[in-house]
Structure formats: C-alpha cells, structure tokens
C-alpha positions as CSV (number, residue, x, y, z in Angstrom):
1,M,-0.1,0.1,0.0
2,A,1.4,3.4,-1.0
3,D,1.2,6.1,1.7
4,E,-0.6,9.3,0.8
5,P,1.2,12.5,1.6
6,S,-1.5,13.8,4.0
7,A,-2.2,10.4,5.5
8,G,0.1,11.0,8.5
9,K,-1.1,14.5,9.5
10,A,-4.7,13.5,9.1
11,G,-4.0,10.4,11.2
12,E,-2.5,12.5,13.9
13,R,-5.5,14.7,14.1
14,L,-7.8,11.6,14.1
15,F,-5.8,10.0,16.9
16,A,-6.1,13.3,18.9
17,R,-9.9,13.5,18.4
18,Y,-10.4,10.1,20.0
19,A,-7.6,10.0,22.5
20,Y,-8.3,13.4,24.1
21,A,-11.2,12.7,26.3
22,P,-9.7,9.7,28.3
23,N,-6.4,11.5,28.4
24,H,-8.0,14.6,29.8
25,L,-9.7,12.4,32.4
26,G,-6.3,11.0,33.4
27,Y,-7.2,7.4,32.2
28,C,-4.4,6.9,29.7
29,G,-1.5,8.5,28.0
30,P,0.8,11.4,29.2
31,A,-0.4,14.7,30.7
32,D,-0.6,16.4,27.5
33,S,-4.3,16.8,26.8
34,A,-4.0,20.5,25.9
35,A,-1.8,19.5,22.9
36,L,-4.3,16.9,21.9
37,A,-7.2,19.3,22.1
38,E,-5.4,21.9,20.0
39,L,-4.6,19.3,17.3
40,A,-8.0,17.7,17.4
41,A,-9.7,21.2,17.0
42,T,-7.3,22.9,14.7
43,G,-5.2,20.3,13.0
44,R,-2.2,22.0,14.4
45,A,0.0,21.5,17.5
46,E,3.3,22.7,18.6
47,A,3.9,19.6,20.7
48,D,5.5,16.4,19.4
49,V,2.3,14.5,18.7
50,R,4.2,11.3,17.8
51,S,5.9,11.3,21.1
52,I,2.6,11.9,22.9
53,A,0.9,9.0,21.0
54,S,3.8,6.6,21.6
55,R,3.2,7.1,25.4
56,F,-0.3,5.7,25.2
57,S,0.6,2.2,26.5
58,G,-2.6,0.8,25.4
59,A,-3.3,2.4,21.9
60,W,0.3,2.5,20.6
61,P,1.1,-1.2,20.4
62,Y,-2.0,-1.8,18.4
63,L,-1.2,0.9,16.0
64,C,2.3,-0.3,15.5
65,V,1.4,-3.9,15.0
66,L,-1.5,-3.0,12.7
67,A,0.7,-0.8,10.6
68,E,3.3,-3.6,10.4
69,L,0.7,-6.2,9.3
70,A,-0.8,-3.8,6.7
71,G,2.7,-2.9,5.2
72,I,2.1,0.7,6.2
73,A,5.2,2.5,7.4
74,D,3.6,5.0,9.8
75,P,1.5,3.8,12.8
76,L,-0.3,7.3,12.7
77,D,-1.3,6.8,9.1
78,E,-5.0,7.8,8.9
79,R,-5.9,4.3,7.6
80,V,-4.3,2.7,10.7
81,V,-5.8,5.0,13.1
82,R,-9.2,4.8,11.6
83,A,-9.2,1.0,11.8
84,Y,-8.1,1.1,15.5
85,W,-10.7,3.5,16.8
86,T,-13.8,2.8,14.7
87,G,-13.0,-0.1,12.6
88,S,-12.5,-0.4,8.7
89,S,-12.0,-2.9,5.9
90,L,-8.4,-2.9,6.8
91,L,-9.3,-5.2,9.6
92,D,-10.5,-7.8,7.1
93,E,-6.9,-8.2,6.0
94,V,-5.5,-8.9,9.4
95,D,-3.7,-12.2,10.0
96,R,-5.0,-12.6,13.5
97,P,-2.7,-15.4,14.8
98,R,0.3,-13.2,13.5
99,F,-1.3,-10.1,15.1
100,W,-1.5,-12.0,18.4
101,R,2.1,-13.1,18.2
102,N,3.4,-9.7,17.3
103,L,1.4,-8.0,20.0
104,L,2.7,-10.2,22.7
105,G,6.3,-9.7,21.4
106,R,6.0,-5.9,21.3
107,I,4.5,-5.9,24.8
108,A,7.2,-8.2,26.2
109,A,9.9,-6.2,24.6
110,A,8.5,-3.0,26.2
111,G,8.3,-4.7,29.7
112,A,4.8,-5.9,30.3
113,D,3.3,-4.9,33.6
114,R,-0.1,-5.4,35.4
115,Y,-1.7,-3.2,32.7
116,W,-1.7,-6.2,30.4
117,T,-2.6,-8.8,33.1
118,H,-5.7,-10.1,31.2
119,L,-3.9,-10.6,27.9
120,K,-3.9,-14.4,28.0
121,P,-4.5,-17.2,25.5
122,A,-8.2,-17.3,26.4
123,L,-8.5,-14.0,24.5
124,I,-7.2,-15.2,21.2
125,S,-10.7,-15.7,19.7
126,E,-11.4,-12.0,20.5
127,A,-8.2,-10.5,19.5
128,M,-8.2,-7.7,17.0
129,P,-6.2,-4.6,16.8
130,T,-9.0,-2.3,17.8
131,H,-9.9,-0.1,20.7
132,G,-13.0,-2.3,21.2
133,F,-10.7,-5.3,21.9
134,H,-8.8,-3.4,24.4
135,V,-11.9,-2.1,26.2
136,F,-13.8,-5.3,26.4
137,C,-10.9,-7.8,26.8
138,V,-7.7,-6.3,28.1
139,Y,-9.3,-4.0,30.6
140,P,-10.8,-5.8,33.6
141,W,-14.3,-4.4,33.5
142,T,-16.1,-7.4,31.8
143,R,-14.8,-9.6,34.5
144,L,-16.7,-7.5,37.1
145,L,-20.0,-7.7,35.4
146,S,-20.9,-10.9,37.5
147,S,-20.5,-9.0,40.7
148,S,-23.4,-8.1,42.9
149,D,-23.3,-4.6,41.4
150,P,-22.3,-4.6,37.7
151,G,-23.5,-1.0,37.3
152,P,-20.1,0.8,37.7
153,A,-18.4,-1.7,35.3
154,L,-21.1,-1.3,32.7
155,Q,-20.8,2.3,32.8
156,V,-17.1,2.4,32.2
157,L,-17.4,0.0,29.3
158,D,-20.1,2.0,27.8
159,S,-18.2,5.4,28.2
160,C,-14.9,4.0,27.0
161,R,-16.1,2.3,23.8
162,I,-16.6,4.4,20.8
163,R,-20.4,4.7,20.1
164,W,-22.6,6.3,17.5
165,A,-25.4,8.7,17.9
166,R,-27.6,10.6,15.6
167,V,-28.2,14.3,16.1
168,S,-31.7,15.6,16.9
169,S,-30.9,19.2,17.7
170,V,-28.0,21.4,18.5
171,E,-27.9,23.8,21.4
172,A,-24.7,26.0,21.7
173,E,-22.0,23.6,23.1
174,H,-24.2,20.5,23.2
175,A,-26.1,18.4,20.8
176,T,-29.2,16.3,21.7
177,V,-28.8,12.9,20.1
178,R,-30.3,9.5,20.0
179,G,-28.1,6.5,20.6
180,R,-27.9,3.0,22.1
181,H,-26.2,2.2,25.4
182,L,-24.7,-1.1,26.6
183,E,-27.0,-3.4,28.6
184,W,-26.1,-6.5,30.7
185,D,-28.8,-9.1,31.4
186,G,-26.7,-11.2,33.7
187,R,-25.3,-13.4,30.9
188,A,-24.5,-11.3,27.9
189,L,-23.8,-7.7,26.8
190,G,-26.0,-6.0,24.2
191,L,-27.1,-2.7,22.9
192,G,-30.4,-1.4,24.3
193,E,-33.1,0.6,22.6
194,E,-32.3,4.2,21.4
195,I,-32.6,6.9,23.9
196,E,-32.3,10.6,23.8
197,E,-29.4,12.3,25.6
198,R,-27.0,15.2,25.4
199,V,-23.4,15.0,24.4
200,R,-20.7,17.7,24.5
201,L,-19.7,19.4,21.2
202,T,-16.8,21.6,22.8
203,E,-14.1,21.2,25.3
204,D,-12.6,24.3,26.8
205,G,-14.4,26.3,24.1
206,R,-12.9,24.2,21.2
207,A,-15.1,22.0,19.0
208,F,-13.6,18.9,17.4
209,V,-16.6,18.8,15.0
210,T,-18.0,22.0,13.6
211,G,-21.3,22.7,11.7
212,V,-23.1,19.9,13.4
213,S,-26.8,19.7,12.1
214,P,-29.7,17.5,12.9
215,D,-29.5,14.0,11.2
216,D,-25.7,14.0,11.4
217,W,-24.1,10.8,12.8
218,L,-21.5,11.5,15.5
219,A,-18.8,9.3,17.1
220,V,-18.9,9.7,20.8
221,H,-16.1,8.9,23.4
222,W,-16.7,9.6,27.1
223,D,-19.8,11.8,26.1
224,L,-17.6,14.0,23.8
225,A,-18.4,14.2,20.1
226,C,-15.2,13.2,18.3
227,E,-16.1,13.4,14.7
228,R,-18.9,13.3,12.1
229,L,-19.2,9.8,10.6
230,T,-19.8,9.0,7.0
231,V,-22.2,6.3,6.0
232,D,-19.3,3.9,5.6
233,E,-17.6,4.8,8.8
234,L,-20.8,4.5,10.7
235,W,-21.4,1.0,9.2
236,Q,-17.9,-0.2,10.0
237,L,-18.2,1.1,13.6
238,R,-21.5,-0.8,14.0
239,R,-20.0,-3.9,12.4
240,W,-16.9,-4.2,14.5
241,T,-18.9,-3.3,17.7
242,D,-21.3,-6.1,16.9
243,W,-18.3,-8.5,16.3
244,Q,-16.5,-7.6,19.5
245,L,-19.7,-8.0,21.5
246,A,-20.3,-11.4,20.0
247,A,-16.7,-12.4,20.7
248,T,-16.7,-11.1,24.2
249,N,-20.1,-12.8,25.0
250,A,-18.7,-16.1,23.8
251,R,-15.8,-15.8,26.2
252,L,-18.1,-14.8,29.1
253,A,-20.3,-17.9,28.3
254,R,-17.3,-20.1,28.3
255,E,-16.1,-18.7,31.6
256,T,-19.4,-19.4,33.3
257,S,-19.9,-22.7,31.6
258,A,-19.2,-26.1,33.3
259,S,-17.5,-27.2,30.0
260,S,-15.0,-24.6,28.9
261,G,-15.4,-25.7,25.2
262,S,-19.2,-25.4,25.1
263,A,-19.3,-22.0,23.4
264,A,-18.0,-21.8,19.9
265,P,-15.6,-18.9,18.9
266,P,-17.4,-16.2,16.9
267,Q,-17.3,-15.8,13.2
268,L,-16.1,-12.6,11.5
269,P,-18.9,-10.5,10.1
270,Q,-19.6,-10.7,6.5
271,P,-18.2,-7.8,4.4
272,R,-20.4,-4.9,3.6
273,Q,-22.8,-5.4,0.7
274,Q,-24.6,-2.2,0.6
275,P,-24.8,1.2,2.5
276,I,-26.8,1.1,5.7
277,A,-30.1,2.9,5.8
278,E,-30.0,6.5,6.8
279,T,-32.6,6.0,9.4
280,G,-33.2,3.7,12.3
281,G,-30.9,2.0,14.8
282,A,-28.2,-0.6,14.3
283,S,-29.6,-4.2,14.4
C-alpha cells in the first residue's frame, strides 16, 4: 500500500480526536491533553504529537502492529488510526494469529506490567487490533459484570467504547442525540433501545466537530463528540462493535460454563454489501 502524503497528518488529528477525552480524564497517556485538544480542533499542534501518541501504553502497540501487518510505514497513518478507533475494511486483511504473536512480542519487549494482566491465550478468539478489543478484553471491566453490582463496570465499558449517535438538535455547546447504550442481562452484553441524551460538542471552548446539524451521525467517546461519521464509517463502527460484543459474550459464556469448550468462537462479520439505511438504529 502506498502512503498518501497527507495520511500522517490526518491520522495524527484523528488520533487526537479520540484520545483526548480519556487522556483529559487521566485514564491513559501522558499529561498532554492541551496539545491533543489543540490538534483535534485545529489540525495543528506545537507539541511532538508522535511522542505523545507513543506514550499511550494501550493504543500505541496496536497501532504499531496493525501498521506492520498492513505494510504501512507510519503507525499514525490515517488508515491505521481509523481501523483502530472505529474499525474499517483494513481489519479484514489482518492475519489474526500473527497479530496476536506480534502484539505479545511488542509488549514483552516494552516490559509488560499489570496493565496487560488479562492478555492471555483465552482472549485469542477475541483478538483484533482495535480499541474495542482493548476495552472489552484487556481492561478488567467485563470480569466485574458478574459481581453483585455490575453497574459501575457497565458504565465504564459504555463510556470507554466508541459509540454512535444521531443528532436531533443542537444547542450551543451541546447536541441532543439518539443513541444506544450497553446493557447487561446477567449473561451477555448487548445494545439497548435508542434513547435521547445530550453530548458535548466543545471542550474548553474548542469543537472537534464543527457545523453539526440534525441527522448527522457522531462518534462519541466519554460523552464528547469526536467526529462526524460518513455512512461507511458508521457501518464499520457498528459492524466491529457487533463483532466484538459477540466475541466477548462467547468468552463470558465459556467462563461461566461447566464445560470450557461449550461456546464456539465467533465468526467474523460478512463484508459490507450495501450502505446502511440513513434512518433507524443498528441491528
């Protein structure tokens, strides 16, 4: 694959749009949220963005391994960043066993610590170089859903995943949107019915998405609108979210089953055949 001249800069900005919210909250990456906000909003930053990105101990290994597998020189190439955060057809080309081996090798070389405690062979059937895999599999939260109070774990999972929402109206620094949240029925994770809610359009007076209008589809991370999604980007986000939930639910079923092999590994979703409808929720 030949790199496009603007792919790196566009990828840096895309990375900043999605990485800013959890970084600002202190959950991941170095204390450079101001630089990420500047880049996400304006496309420019005085700070060394690559240095900042490389210190995201969760995202960076996936970006590096995915770029390597795809034959793309730059981990911050827009194609790589897009596939990691919201999914894309690039993931269909991933040699998953090789991805698993390379990810383990990179983490070991960097000095694995408790951050990667749950990255064990039981996760092989769920492994993909995506943010969704990291949220639902590497983080501990799905393992806390069986507790007497799964609410806090479910809330973190729902906030940390990238979700989609359709704009109903815009009011200054917020948008009223309709979206679907995670639900837990005691056995499996799923997406509930659409509900109306408000999401932030600005952070410290800066908007990552401008000119938002009713019927726009937004990607949301920690209740902050990260970008406006195209029809294909929306479809891919839905597609890979569905895949990850199916894979994670299969693991949860195996973990609670008397026979560890009773739940079959999930199958990859079928490639997209036609654009999704412009109305209605995801199936």
